[in-house]
C-alpha positions in Angstrom: 5.5 -4.9 17.3 4.6 -6.2 13.4 2.3 -8.9 12.8 2.9 -11.5 10.8 1.3 -14.6 8.7 1.5 -18.1 7.4 -1.1 -19.8 5.4 -3.8 -17.8 5.9 -3.2 -17.5 9.6 -2.0 -14.6 11.5 0.5 -14.1 14.5 2.8 -11.6 16.3 6.3 -11.7 17.5 7.6 -9.3 19.7 11.5 -10.0 18.4 10.8 -12.4 15.3 14.0 -13.1 14.8 14.7 -15.0 17.7 16.9 -14.7 21.0 19.3 -16.2 18.2 19.5 -13.2 16.0 19.3 -10.8 18.9 21.9 -9.1 17.5 20.8 -9.5 14.2 24.0 -12.6 13.4 23.5 -16.0 12.2 23.7 -18.4 14.7 27.9 -19.3 14.8 28.8 -16.6 12.2 30.9 -13.5 14.0 29.7 -10.3 12.2 31.5 -9.1 9.2 33.1 -6.2 7.7 30.4 -4.7 5.2 32.5 -2.3 3.3 31.5 -2.1 -0.4 33.1 -3.3 -4.0 31.4 -2.5 -6.9 31.2 -5.5 -8.7 29.6 -4.8 -13.2 27.3 -8.2 -14.0 26.3 -8.9 -17.5 22.4 -9.4 -18.1 20.4 -10.1 -20.6 21.8 -9.3 -24.1 24.9 -7.8 -22.9 23.2 -4.9 -21.1 26.0 -4.4 -17.8 24.7 -4.0 -14.7 26.1 -2.3 -11.2 25.9 -3.9 -8.1 27.3 -3.0 -4.5 28.7 -6.2 -3.1 29.1 -6.3 0.4 30.3 -9.7 3.7 31.3 -12.7 3.9 32.9 -13.7 0.6 32.1 -17.0 0.9 28.3 -15.9 2.5 25.3 -17.0 0.9 24.2 -14.3 -2.1 20.9 -12.8 -1.1 20.1 -10.6 -4.2 18.2 -6.8 -4.1 16.3 -5.0 -6.4 15.0 -1.9 -5.9 11.9 -0.1 -7.5 10.9 1.5 -10.6 12.7 4.5 -10.7 15.4 3.8 -7.8 19.0 2.7 -7.9 20.8 0.4 -5.4 21.3 2.9 -3.4 17.4 2.5 -2.0 19.0 -1.2 0.1 21.6 1.2 1.4 21.4 0.5 5.1 19.1 -2.9 5.0 22.7 -4.6 3.0 24.8 -3.4 5.5 22.8 -5.6 8.4 22.0 -8.6 6.4 25.8 -8.2 5.6 26.5 -7.9 9.1 24.9 -10.9 9.8 26.5 -13.2 7.7 25.2 -12.9 4.5 27.2 -11.4 0.8 24.1 -8.5 -0.2 24.2 -7.7 -3.4 23.0 -3.9 -4.3 22.4 -4.0 -7.7 21.6 -1.3 -9.9 18.4 -2.6 -12.8 18.9 -2.0 -16.3 18.2 1.7 -17.2 18.6 2.3 -13.4 21.3 4.5 -11.5 25.2 3.4 -13.0 23.2 0.4 -15.1 23.1 0.5 -18.9 20.2 1.6 -20.5 19.1 -0.9 -22.7 20.6 -0.5 -26.3 17.1 -0.9 -28.1 14.0 0.7 -25.3 14.0 -3.2 -24.2 11.8 -2.4 -20.2 9.7 -5.7 -20.6 9.2 -7.4 -17.3 10.9 -10.4 -19.6 14.2 -8.4 -20.2 13.7 -7.6 -16.8 13.5 -11.0 -15.5 16.2 -12.8 -17.7 18.8 -10.4 -16.2 17.9 -11.3 -12.7 18.5 -15.1 -14.3 22.2 -13.9 -15.6 23.5 -12.0 -12.4 22.2 -15.5 -10.5 24.4 -17.5 -12.9 27.2 -15.4 -12.6 26.5 -15.3 -9.0 27.8 -18.9 -8.8 25.0 -20.0 -6.0 21.1 -19.5 -6.2 20.8 -16.8 -4.3 17.6 -15.2 -1.6 16.1 -12.9 -4.1 14.6 -9.4 -3.0 12.7 -7.5 -4.6 11.1 -4.0 -4.2 8.3 -3.5 -6.1 9.2 -3.7 -9.2 12.0 -5.7 -8.2 10.0 -7.8 -7.3 7.7 -8.8 -10.4 11.4 -9.4 -11.8 12.2 -11.9 -9.1 9.5 -13.8 -9.4 9.0 -13.6 -13.4 12.5 -15.3 -13.4 11.6 -18.1 -10.5 8.7 -19.1 -11.6 9.1 -19.4 -15.5 12.9 -20.8 -15.4 12.3 -25.0 -15.7 15.9 -24.4 -13.8 17.3 -23.8 -9.9 17.1 -19.9 -10.2 17.1 -18.8 -6.1 17.1 -20.4 -2.5 14.7 -18.1 -1.7 12.1 -15.1 -2.6 11.2 -12.0 -0.6 8.4 -9.8 -2.3 8.3 -6.5 -1.4 4.9 -4.3 -0.8 4.2 -6.1 -4.7 1.1 -8.5 -5.7 -0.1 -9.6 -9.3 -3.4 -7.9 -8.1 -3.1 -4.2 -7.6 -4.5 -1.1 -6.4 -4.3 1.0 -9.4 -4.4 3.7 -7.7 -1.4 3.8 -6.2 0.3 2.9 -9.0 -0.9 5.6 -10.8 0.6 7.5 -7.9 3.6 6.2 -8.4 3.9 6.8 -12.0 2.8 10.5 -11.3 5.4 10.8 -9.5 7.9 10.0 -11.6 6.8 11.6 -14.5 6.8 15.0 -12.2 10.6 14.5 -12.6 10.8 14.0 -16.5 12.0 17.8 -17.1 14.3 17.8 -14.6 14.1 19.8 -11.3 16.0 23.2 -10.2 17.6 22.2 -7.2 18.0 19.5 -4.7 15.3 21.8 -2.7 12.7 20.8 -5.7 13.3 17.5 -6.2 13.3 17.0 -1.6 10.1 18.6 -1.9 8.4 15.9 -4.2 10.0 13.0 -2.5 7.6 15.2 0.6 4.9 14.7 -1.7 4.8 11.7 -2.3 5.8 10.1 1.1 3.7 12.0 3.4 4.2 9.5 6.4 8.3 10.2 6.7 9.4 13.0 8.7 10.1 16.0 6.4 14.0 16.4 5.7 16.5 17.2 3.0 19.5 15.0 2.7 21.8 15.9 -0.5 24.0 14.2 -0.2 21.4 11.1 -0.8 20.2 13.2 -3.2 23.1 13.3 -5.8 23.0 9.2 -4.9 19.5 9.0 -7.4 19.5 12.3 -9.8 22.1 13.5 -11.8 22.7 16.8 -13.1 22.7 18.4 -16.5 23.1 21.5 -18.2 22.2 23.4 -14.8 18.9 20.6 -13.9 18.8 17.6 -11.8 16.9 14.4 -13.2 16.5 11.3 -11.7 19.2 8.9 -12.6 16.9 6.4 -14.7 16.8 6.3 -18.5 13.2 8.4 -19.4 12.0 5.6 -21.9 11.7 3.9 -19.3 8.4 5.0 -18.1 7.5 7.0 -21.7 7.3 3.5 -22.5 4.1 2.8 -19.7 6.0 1.1 -17.8 5.6 0.9 -14.1 4.6 -2.1 -11.5 1.3 -3.3 -12.2 1.2 -6.1 -14.7 0.1 -5.7 -18.6 -2.7 -7.4 -19.5 -0.8 -10.0 -22.3 1.1 -11.1 -19.2 -1.1 -11.8 -15.9 -1.9 -15.8 -17.4 2.1 -16.8 -17.6 3.0 -14.5 -14.4 -0.3 -16.0 -12.1 1.4 -19.6 -13.8 4.5 -18.6 -13.3 3.1 -17.8 -8.7 2.0 -21.7 -9.2 5.0 -23.2 -9.7 7.8 -21.4 -7.1 8.4 -23.6 -4.4 11.5 -22.5 -3.2 10.1 -21.0 0.4 8.6 -17.1 -0.4 7.3 -14.2 1.6 5.8 -11.2 1.0 6.4 -8.1 3.4 3.3 -5.6 3.4 3.8 -2.4 4.6 0.1 -1.3 6.5 -0.1 1.6 5.4 1.0 1.2 1.3 -1.9 2.0 -1.3 -0.2 -0.5 -4.1 -1.1 -4.0 -2.3 -4.8 -4.8 -1.7 -5.9 -8.0 0.2 -7.2 -9.8 -2.5 -3.1 -9.5 -4.3 -2.4 -10.9 -0.6 -4.6 -13.8 0.0 -4.0 -14.4 -4.1 -0.6 -15.3 -3.4 -1.1 -17.4 0.1 -2.9 -19.5 -2.1 -0.7 -19.9 -5.4 2.7 -20.4 -2.9 2.5 -22.9 -0.7 3.5 -22.2 2.6 4.7 -18.6 1.5 4.6 -16.1 4.9 3.5 -12.1 4.9 4.3 -9.7 7.2 2.8 -6.9 7.8 4.6 -3.1 8.8 3.2 -0.7 10.8 4.5 2.7 9.4 5.6 1.7 6.7 4.1 2.9 3.1 4.9 1.0 0.0 8.8 1.8 0.0 9.3 0.3 3.4 13.0 -0.2 4.0 13.0 3.9 3.5 9.9 4.1 6.1 10.6 1.6 8.3 13.8 0.2 8.3 14.6 -2.0 11.4 11.4 -3.8 11.4 12.2 -4.5 7.2 15.6 -5.7 8.3 14.2 -8.0 11.5 12.0 -9.7 9.0 13.5 -10.1 6.4 16.7 -11.5 9.0 14.5 -13.8 10.3 13.4 -15.7 7.1 16.6 -15.5 6.4 17.4 -17.8 9.0 13.8 -20.0 9.7 13.6 -20.3 6.1 16.6 -20.5 4.2 19.1 -22.1 6.7 17.6 -24.7 7.1 18.0 -25.4 2.9 21.4 -24.4 2.8 23.2 -25.9 5.7 
């Protein structure tokens, strides 16, 4: 049973999606094919961003934004389930990650990431629901909170707030830096991942690893621009942006939910309370047994939370 919280009050639900969503579908909408279409979007300053699109072409868009050092493949199973429920999911490679362009001037600022989100949202033609993990969540927050026009229909922040535990952030940074010189084998990369995610059952999926690594000169490298981490970029909000992002948080008026992993060493209770106080009507879902990478740790519980949010908070707004 997952614990949920709204407006500072905690409650529990054994079936958060509700009886009408027992199969994960939107009421009155059949289950859709989740065949993947590769689409290229144009981001800020012309950067080409690659995405996987699934689901009903006429379904309301849900834009999935991964964390730093990940790729769009981090959302694979979640994107399939949400699309099967009648939504149109777009899993995007952020700039400098996966198949998307590396920033031509090495611009991996929150401003650039947020501007990419606005550009892709505009290209979709309808204000999407933004689902962002870690860096993707801060990019979504920046895009929605600093704009003076409609950007999104709703916001889901996945284990990220403005006030974070710097020890957890440093652990992410150390993990990312560990692969800068490449790995001599896929198994070596798997061991690095296992060390970062001790709460998971250890397994080695070579096909999955090939989606996030690229072989070069006999070594395997993470599929992102090393300039991103060499600039000191991470999920922590830079001091110079704190006031701006606090203002942005206060400007958010769309339905907003935070999904927090109870084993996370990134999100703090202070950060949760700050979000609830800053965004009217915001809600929090705590996922037991999940650390920072919730969609990978407890995908079913994560999808339950997102589908319930889409049904309860988004459908009444868009229908």
